[in-house]
C-alpha positions as CSV (number, residue, x, y, z in Angstrom):
1,M,0.0,0.0,0.0
2,W,2.5,2.7,1.1
3,N,6.3,2.8,1.5
4,T,6.8,3.1,5.3
5,R,9.8,3.6,7.7
6,S,10.3,3.6,11.3
7,V,10.7,6.8,13.2
8,Q,11.7,7.5,16.8
9,L,9.5,9.9,18.6
10,N,10.0,11.4,22.1
11,V,7.0,13.3,23.5
12,R,6.3,14.8,26.9
13,L,2.8,13.6,28.1
14,P,1.0,14.0,31.6
15,N,2.0,11.0,33.8
16,E,-1.4,9.3,33.5
17,I,-1.3,9.4,29.7
18,A,2.3,8.4,29.4
19,A,1.7,5.4,31.6
20,E,-1.2,4.5,29.4
21,A,0.6,5.0,26.1
22,E,3.5,2.9,27.6
23,E,1.0,0.1,28.3
24,V,-0.5,0.2,24.8
25,Q,3.0,0.2,23.4
26,R,3.8,-2.9,25.3
27,S,0.4,-4.7,24.7
28,D,-0.5,-3.6,21.2
29,P,2.3,-1.7,19.4
30,D,0.4,-1.8,16.0
31,F,-2.6,-0.1,17.6
32,L,-0.4,2.7,18.9
33,S,1.1,3.2,15.5
34,R,-2.3,3.3,13.7
35,V,-3.5,5.9,16.2
36,I,-0.6,8.1,15.5
37,Q,-0.8,7.5,11.7
38,Y,-4.5,8.5,11.9
39,G,-3.7,11.6,13.8
40,L,-1.0,12.6,11.4
41,T,-3.1,11.9,8.4
42,R,-6.0,14.1,9.7
43,R,-3.5,16.9,10.3
44,A,-2.1,16.7,6.9
45,I,-5.6,16.8,5.2
46,Y,-6.7,19.6,7.4
47,R,-3.6,21.6,6.5
48,R,-4.0,20.9,2.7
49,L,-7.7,22.0,2.8
50,R,-6.8,25.1,4.8
51,E,-4.0,26.1,2.3
52,A,-6.3,25.3,-0.6
53,E,-9.1,27.6,1.0
54,A,-6.6,30.5,1.5
55,R,-5.5,30.3,-2.1
56,E,-9.1,30.3,-3.3
57,R,-9.8,33.2,-1.0
58,R,-6.9,35.1,-2.3
59,V,-8.1,34.5,-6.0
60,M,-11.5,35.6,-5.1
61,E,-10.2,38.8,-3.5
62,S,-7.7,39.8,-6.1
63,P,-9.0,42.3,-8.9
64,G,-10.3,40.4,-11.7
65,D,-9.3,40.8,-15.4
66,S,-12.9,41.4,-16.5
67,A,-14.0,44.2,-18.9
68,S,-15.8,45.9,-16.0
69,S,-12.5,46.5,-14.2
70,Y,-11.4,48.7,-17.1
71,A,-14.5,51.0,-17.1
């Protein structure tokens, strides 16, 4: 499906969440990997949509080349 590679992440989490993340990593590392992949994918999609919306807004706000702009 996709070419993948491993990365080493170090994050600072509140103690309770860190303990739970460590437990999940021990018991089901694939689940933790999928959760992180899901979150990063959502972030990437959101960022691209936001950038596309900003480009569209700039196009709509820029003066057009229509004949009415020469009147």
